[in-house]
C-alpha positions in Angstrom: 20.6 25.9 -6.1 17.6 23.8 -7.1 16.0 23.9 -10.5 12.3 24.6 -11.0 11.4 20.9 -10.8 13.1 20.3 -7.5 11.9 23.6 -6.1 8.4 22.5 -6.8 9.0 19.2 -5.0 10.6 21.0 -2.1 7.5 23.2 -1.7 5.3 20.1 -1.0 7.5 18.6 1.7 7.3 19.4 5.4 8.0 16.7 8.0 10.2 16.1 11.1 11.9 13.2 9.3 12.0 12.6 5.6 13.6 10.2 3.2 14.7 11.0 -0.4 15.1 7.9 -2.6 17.6 8.2 -5.4 19.0 11.5 -4.3 22.2 11.6 -6.4 24.1 14.7 -5.2 21.7 15.2 -2.2 20.6 18.6 -3.4 17.0 18.3 -2.4 17.5 16.9 1.2 20.3 19.4 1.8 17.9 22.3 1.0 15.1 20.7 2.9 17.3 20.9 6.1 18.7 24.3 5.3 15.3 25.9 4.8 13.7 24.2 7.8 11.3 22.0 5.9 12.6 18.9 7.7 14.6 18.4 10.9 16.4 15.2 9.9 16.6 13.2 6.7 17.6 9.9 5.2 19.2 9.7 1.7 18.9 6.4 -0.1 21.1 5.5 -3.1 21.6 2.2 -4.9 24.5 2.9 -7.2 28.0 3.5 -5.9 28.7 6.7 -7.8 25.6 8.6 -6.6 26.0 7.1 -3.2 29.5 8.6 -2.8 28.3 11.9 -4.3 25.6 12.1 -1.7 28.1 11.3 1.2 30.5 13.9 0.0 27.9 16.6 -0.4 26.5 16.0 3.1 30.0 16.1 4.5 30.9 19.3 2.8 27.7 20.9 4.1 28.5 19.8 7.7 25.1 18.1 8.0 26.2 14.5 8.7 24.4 14.7 12.1 21.1 15.4 10.4 21.3 13.6 7.1 21.9 9.8 7.1 23.1 8.4 3.8 22.2 4.8 3.2 23.0 2.3 0.5 20.1 0.2 -0.8 17.3 -0.3 -3.3 14.2 1.9 -3.0 12.6 1.7 0.4 14.6 -1.4 1.5 16.9 0.6 3.8 13.9 1.9 5.7 12.3 0.0 8.6 8.5 -0.2 8.8 7.2 2.9 10.5 10.6 4.5 10.7 10.1 7.4 8.2 6.7 9.2 7.8 7.5 11.1 4.7 9.3 10.0 1.4 10.1 11.6 -1.9 11.2 10.2 -5.2 12.2 12.3 -8.2 13.5 11.9 -11.7 12.4 8.3 -12.3 9.8 6.7 -14.5 6.3 6.3 -13.0 6.4 2.5 -13.3 9.8 2.4 -11.6 8.4 4.4 -8.7 5.3 2.3 -8.5 7.4 -0.9 -8.3 9.4 0.7 -5.4 6.2 1.5 -3.6 4.7 -1.9 -4.1 7.8 -3.7 -2.8 7.9 -1.3 0.1 4.3 -2.0 1.0 5.0 -5.8 0.9 7.6 -5.1 3.7 5.0 -2.9 5.6 7.0 0.3 4.7 4.1 2.6 4.0 4.9 6.3 4.7 2.2 8.6 5.7 3.1 11.1 2.9 4.6 10.6 -0.5 5.9 13.3 -2.8 6.7 12.0 -6.3 8.0 13.6 -9.5 7.9 11.1 -12.4 9.6 11.9 -15.7 6.7 10.4 -17.7 3.0 9.7 -17.6 2.0 9.8 -13.9 -1.2 7.7 -14.4 0.4 4.5 -13.0 1.1 6.3 -9.7 -2.3 7.8 -9.4 -3.8 4.3 -10.1 -1.6 2.8 -7.5 -2.6 5.4 -4.9 -6.3 4.8 -5.6 -5.9 1.1 -4.7 -3.3 1.5 -1.9 -5.1 3.8 0.5 -3.5 7.1 -0.5 -5.4 10.3 -1.4 -4.1 12.9 -3.8 -3.7 16.1 -1.7 -1.7 18.4 -4.0 -0.2 18.4 -7.5 1.8 20.9 -9.4 3.4 21.3 -12.8 7.0 22.5 -13.2 8.6 23.7 -16.4 11.9 22.3 -17.6 13.3 20.1 -20.3 9.6 19.0 -20.5 6.6 19.6 -18.2 7.1 17.7 -14.9 4.2 16.6 -12.7 4.7 16.7 -8.9 2.2 14.8 -6.8 1.7 14.7 -3.0 -0.2 11.7 -1.6 -1.3 11.1 2.0 -2.6 7.9 3.6 -6.4 8.2 4.2 -9.5 6.0 4.4 -12.3 5.8 1.9 -12.5 6.9 -1.7 -10.4 9.8 -3.0 -13.0 12.4 -3.8 -10.5 14.4 -5.9 -11.6 12.4 -8.9 -15.3 12.9 -8.6 -17.1 14.4 -11.6 -14.1 14.2 -13.9 -13.5 12.0 -17.0 -11.6 9.1 -15.3 -8.8 8.5 -17.9 -8.1 12.2 -18.3 -8.0 12.7 -14.5 -5.5 9.8 -14.1 -3.3 11.1 -17.0 -3.4 14.8 -16.3 -4.5 15.1 -12.7 -7.8 15.9 -11.1 -6.6 18.9 -9.2 -4.7 20.2 -12.2 -7.7 19.8 -14.5 -9.8 21.8 -12.0 -7.1 24.5 -11.8 -6.9 24.7 -15.6 -3.6 26.5 -15.9 -2.1 27.7 -19.1 0.8 25.3 -18.6 -1.6 22.3 -18.4 -3.4 23.4 -21.5 -0.1 23.6 -23.4 0.7 20.1 -22.2 -2.6 18.7 -23.4 -2.3 20.5 -26.8 1.2 19.2 -27.2 -0.1 15.7 -26.6 -2.9 16.1 -29.2 -0.4 17.4 -31.8 2.1 14.6 -31.1 -0.5 11.8 -31.0 -2.7 12.7 -33.9 -0.5 11.3 -36.7 0.2 8.2 -34.6 -3.4 7.4 -33.6 -4.4 4.7 -36.1 -7.4 2.6 -35.0 -6.4 -0.1 -32.4 -3.0 1.5 -31.6 -2.2 2.6 -28.0 -1.8 6.2 -29.4 -5.5 6.2 -30.3 -6.4 5.7 -26.6 -3.9 8.3 -25.5 -5.3 10.8 -28.0 -8.9 10.1 -26.8 -7.7 10.8 -23.3 -6.1 14.1 -24.3 -9.3 15.1 -26.2 -11.4 14.3 -23.1 -9.1 16.5 -21.0 -9.3 19.3 -23.5 -13.1 19.1 -23.7 -13.4 19.3 -19.9 -11.0 22.3 -19.7 -13.0 24.0 -22.5 -16.3 23.3 -20.6 -14.9 24.7 -17.4 -13.7 27.8 -19.2 -17.2 28.3 -20.6 -18.7 28.0 -17.2 -16.3 30.5 -15.7 -17.1 33.0 -18.5 -20.8 32.6 -18.0 -20.5 33.1 -14.2 -18.4 36.3 -14.8 -21.0 37.5 -17.2 
């Protein structure tokens, strides 16, 4: 059984061969195989405990012929061009960005990336804008907090998903999510406004974060007004 966070990640993955980085008990890749989202998978773990957990879970499931468990750091166990699709979940955005940058330096650049950071996803969106990846889908999943799940695909030219949106708000909250304007996103933005307001003294980082949250809220309110006008 996967929680809502990993179910959301799973929904954005379909590939003949897929690698999950930092898989722990291998729950996600096991379900990807069982549900037919992937044909074969690679599981990468750095630490001995999670590595052994993954090996045992794959063995118990009888899927050793379809899931290859490898020891290593980030994308290091993958050869250039070997795996077209990669996922990373449950890490900080800066940690994920570092893994992707080190992989790119070795020419490991998957066609598709599905990432679920545990914090502000802006560093990943910024990386993608400069690394030749376009944002193709993004979701929010409820849990201990609100989790963003992003799907990037390699593509040429500028990513038009960001056109017409306040840049900082789009990087922080997501261009596709802002256009969707879900109740869950609105709650997230309001929670940030409430949290940041008492911290936002002039010159502090919280002041910039608060301005970004207000910009997102203003855009959402503007879109809501347009929708109401069109319905009228």
